[in-house]
N, C-alpha and C positions, 0 to 999 in steps of 0.2 A: 557727357553726351554731346557730340558735335551737331552743328546745324543741319547737316545732311541727314543724320540719323533721326533727328527730331522731326524733320519734314516727312520722312518715310513713315514714321510712326503715326503722325497725324493723318497722313493720306490713308494708311491702313485702317485706322479707326473710323475715318469718314466713310470708307468703302464698306467695311464690315458692318458698321452701325446702320447705314442705309439699307444694306441687305437684310440685316436682322429686323429692322423696323418694318421693312416691306413684307417679310415673312410673317411677322406678328399681325400686321394689318390684313394681309391676305387670309390668314387663318381666322381672324376675328370676323371679317366680312363674310367669309365662307360659312362660318358657324351661324352668323345672323341670317344669311340667306337660307341656309338649311332649315333654321327654325321657322323662318317666314313661310317657306314652301311646305314644310311638313304640316299636315292637317292637325288642327287643334282637337284634342280628345274631348268628347262630351263628358262632363262631370255629372255623375248620377248619385242620387241618394234614395234609399228605399225606406219606406215606413211600413212596417208589418212584415215580419220574417217567418211566415209559415211556410208550408211545403211549396206552394205556388211560387213564392218569392225566391226561395233558395235554389230551386231547380230552373224553372223557365226564365225568371228575370235575374237570377244570380249566377249560378255556376255556368249555365249554358251561354249566357251573354258574355261572361268573362272569357270563356273558352273560344267563342266564335267571333268576338268583336273587340279583342284586346287592343287592336290598332286604332279603334274608333272611340272607345269609351274607357272610363276609369271610375271606380266607385270611390266616393269621398266620404260616405257615411251610411251606416245601417242603424235603424232605430226600431225598437219594439219595447212595449211596456214590460215585457218579461225579460229580465237581464240574462238569465241562463240561455234562453232561446236565441237571443241576438248574438251571444258569444259563440254558440254552436254554429249559427248561420255564417258568421265571419269565417270560421275555420273550414266549414264545408264548402263555401263558395270559393275560398282561396283568396279572399280579399285582404288588403293590408291597411284598410282605412279604419278610423276610430268607430266605436259603437256607442249608441246612446239609448237611454230610456225616455228622454225628453225631446220631443219633436222640435220645439222652438229653439232649444240649445243646439241641436244638430244643424238647423238652418243658419243660425248665427255664426257657428264656427266653421261650417264647410262651404257655404255659398255654392250650391250645385247649379248646374244648368237646367236640369230637369229632376223632378221628384217622381218616383214610381210608387204608386199607392196600391198596396196589396194587403190591406187590413181586412178584418171582418167587415162585411158589406155595410152594416149599419153605421160604420164610422168613416166610410169613404168621404162623405160630404165634409166632415170636420177637417180632414187633411187636404182635400182638394181646395176648399175655400181658404184655409189658412195659408196654403202654399201660394195660391194666386195672389192673395192680398200681400204676401211678402215679396212678390215680384217674380215668381218662378212659374215656368211652364210645367204641365202635369202629364204623366202617362198613368192612366188608371186601369186596373183590371175591371172587367164587367162583374156585376151590373154597376151602372153609374152610381146609383144609390137605391134606397129601399122604399121610399114613399114620395108622393107628389110634392109635399112641402119642402123636403130636402132637395128634390130635383129643381124646384123653382129657385131655391137659394143658390144652388150651384150655377144655374144659368144667369142669375142676376150678378153674381160675383165675377163670372167670366166677362160679362158685358161691361161691368164697372172697371175692372182692372185691365182689360185688353190682353190678358194672357191666353195661352192656348192649352187645350186639354185634349189629349188623344185617348180614345176609348179602344181598348185592344180586342177588337172583334176578329180573332184569328180564324173563325169558321169561314169568313168570306174568302180567305186565301187558299183554301183547299182546292186542288185541281178539279174535282168533280163538281163542286159547288160553283166554281168559276165557269165551268163548261155549261151548266144550266143557265147561268146568267147570260152567256154569249148567245145561246139558242133562243132564249126569251127575247133578248134585245134585237135579235135578227128577225123576229116575227115569224119563226118557224111554225107556231101554232096559232098565228093570227093574234087577235085581241084576247088576253086572258080574262076569263069570266069567273072562275072559281078555283079553289085549291083545297085538296085533301092532304093534311099533314099530320102524321102520327109518329110520335117519338117514344121509344121503348128503352127504359133503363133496366138493367138486369139485376139479379139478386146479389151481385157483387158491387157494382158501381152504385146502383140505386139505393141499396141498403146502407152504403157508407154515408150518405147524406143524413141518415137518421141516427148515426153514431156521433156526428160532429155538431158544432154550433149551428149548422144549417137547420137542425131539427126545430129550432125556436123561431117563430115568426118575427120576433123583435130583433133578431140578429141578421137574418137573411131575407126577410120579406116573403117567405115561402118559396118553393121551387118555381112558382109562376113568375117570380122575379129573378131569383139567383140563377137557375138553370135555363129557364125558357127565354130569358132575355136574348140568348144566342139565337134561338129559333125565330123569335119575332123580328130580330134584326135582319136575319136572312130573308124573311118574308118581305119586309119593308124594302130591302135592297133588290131582291129579285123582281118585285112588282113595281118598283120605282114610284111608289105612292105612299101616302100617309094613312094610318088607320084612323077611323072616325068614331066607331062605336063597338062596344064589346059586351057580350053576355056570356056567362060561364056557370058551370056546375063544378063542384069539387067536394071531396070528402077524405077523411082518414079512416080507412076500413081494414088495413092490413097491419101496419106497424103500430107502435105505441101501445095504447091500452087494449088493443085487440089481440090479447094473448093471455094464456092462463098462468104464465110465470114470467118473472123478470128479475133483473139485478141492476146495480148502478153501472158497472163496467163489465167487460168480458173477463178482465183479470179478476180472479177470485170468485168467479160465478159458480154457484153450487149446481147450476143446471147445464153446465157446458157439455156434458156427455149426451144430452138429448136435444140440444139446440142446434139446428142446422145453420144458424147465423153466428155461431161462436167464432170469434176471430182472435188469434193470438198476436197482438201487436209486437210482443217481445221477439218474434222471429224476424222482424224488420229492424235492422240495426239503425238505419237512418231515422225512422219514425220514433224509435225508442229514445235516441239521443235528443231529438228535436222536441219531443213532447213529454214522454214519461219522465225523463230525467229532470224536467223543469216544472212539474206540477205543483211543487211547493210554493212557487211564486204567485200563481194565479188560480190554482184549483181546477184548471181545464183538463179534462180527460178526453183524449183522442179516441179511445175505444169504448165510448158509451154504449149502453145496451139499447138495441133497436126497439125494445118493448117498453122503454121508460114512459111513465105516465105524463111527463111534462112535455112530450112531443105535441106540438099544436099546429103543424103544417099539414097540407093535403098530400096524400099519396096516389090519388087518381084525380085527373083534371080534364075537363072538356070545355073548349072555348070556341065561341063563334065571333068572328071579327069581320066587320064591314070596313072597306077602304074607300077613300075619297074618289077613286076611279071606278067605283061600283063593283070591284072584285069582292067575292064572299069567300071566307076561309073557315074551314072546319079543322080545328087543331085539338090534339089530345096528347097527354103525357101520362105514362104509366111507369111506376117505380119498382115493380116487382116482377118483371118479365123474365122468362127463361133465357132470353138472348138480348143483345144490345144492338141498337141501330135505329133506323127510321125509314118510313115509306113516305113519299111525297108524289103527288100528281097534280099537274097544272092542266086545267081544261080550258081550251080556247076555241075560237070561232072556226079555226082551220084544223084542229087536231088536239092531241093530248101528249104531254111530256111527263114521263114518270121514271122513278128510280126507287130501288130498295137497297139501302146501304146497310150491310151487316158488319158492325164493328167488332162484335164478339159473339160466338155461337157455340153450342155444345155438340153440334154435329160435325162431320168430317169434311163436308163440301167446302172447298176453298172460297173465301169471301170474294165477291165480284163487285167492282165499282162500275156498274153497267147502267147506261141511260137508254130508255126506250122512247123513241120518237115515232108517233103514229099520226099520219095525215088522214083527215076525213076522206073517204072514198079512195084511200091509197094503201101503200104497204107500210109495214113496221120496219123501222131501222134501229139496229142495236149499235150503240156507241160505247166502246170500251175505253175506260180510263185506266191507265196503269195503276195497279194496286200498290199501296204503300203500307208498311207496318209502322211508319212514323206517327207519333202521337198527333192528334187533331188533324189527321189527314194530310200532314205535311205543310199545313198553313202557317205554322209558327215561324219557319225560316223566312218566308216571303214577308210576313208582317215585320219581323225584326230587321230584315234588310232595309225595308222602307224607313223604319224609325232610326236605326243606328248607322247604317252604312251610306244610304243615299236618300235623304228626305225629299230630294227633288225628282226622284224616280218617277217615270211616266206611270200614270194610273188610269188607263183607258176604261177599266171596269168600275172605277170609282170605289175601290175597296177600302181606302183609308176612311176612318170614321172619327167624328168629333162629338161634341156634347149634344148636338141636336139628334144625331143618330142614337147616342146613348139614351137620351131622354125618350125618344119615340119608342124604343124597344121596351124600356121598363114601364112606360105608361100603359102599354097593352097588358102587362102582367099585373100592374097595380089596379087597373080597371077591372081585370078578371077577378082579382081578389076581392075588390069592393063589391062586384056583382054577386059573387058567391055569398058574401056577408049580408047583402041587402035583398037578394032575390030579384034585382032590377038591372036593366041594361045601363051601362055607364058610357057617357060621351067623353072622348079624349079631350075635347076643347074645354071641358069643365074642370079639368085637373090642373092645368098650368096656363100660361099666356100663349103657348104655342098654338097656332091655328093650322090644323091639318090641311095639306095641299094635295090636289089630284096628282101632280107630279112632284115627287120628293125633291126639295131643294138640296143642292150639294153644299 
């Protein structure tokens, strides 16, 4: 090789080497910038893989927020149930039956707590002590002692706990809040609030673990926590005192025949509450196929004698801003929905929401505003067939897509909101047991305020 050829070869190598290096650097920098610009996905872990978890917080979240979140772990003491949950959700993460092991191996950003209510405190507190933020289903917990323990843990660890009050986000409930905040009926003085669970939805609570006070705290806590939270939010004040009546007069021991489960029941031909769970493929795979692990039967008989919760409840609530509330919950109504009326110094605001009914009239999300010495105005809210009045999407957008989203109606809820809602139910339960009024301030360290702190 002559000198000229060698010089040309070296020049070529220098040129192409620099170009190649430039291309590699450009690609590497571009990749790094893209990774830096691309939003980091929120890593989620779920404890408790029942129906609420696999649908609302599992499959739906993965379908709608795949660009924002990823599941890194699913945990449930029932090994069969957690494996079905993974398949149903469409997740690729590992599954666990040990909560501590899941945290140690997956290190999520947030833990979603969807266990039986009585165990919420265990996982909320463990999660915060391990350094993680929490998203918990309502109710926050089931008694005042567990409630205080959660509040103390949050204060000590500095972690954050979101309580998922999706009812706040439904359009017609948000409209009521707007009208009240605008002073359309002046100062609110009293509220009539009556909730009806039908013989489909209402009865289902008496088939499941909710039928036992030790598991769900009664429906005054499990179900009505939604309703008390709405009242606290609408009225923008804290409850101070509760007096209540309640009884079990329809379900449970109040029947001439019973069985353990609907499956295999010798009375199914004459029982109007007979329900064949095997016709629901999802529930069959989730629950029936995994009974051997924990003995839990999803289709328990509504007449079982171990049922110890109330099926009718009437509650009087006094607020720090002097509003008086009359609330009731019925669990065996022929239709599902609620009536609420706010009485104020300048008028009345009322609505009747029919969520499910046996007659043919189409349901109406209609609000009636009547001013004293004035006319009645009907405000129609677009009807939706989406579960929970369409509130789930707004709630999950706030949690998973844009946590900094503007919140003019203060719909986001934390542990204080969760605590004040369950404390009404706990006070009502204690009042029924003792026959005496119960002061909210006597239950925890929270001091009720005339204007609800945000």
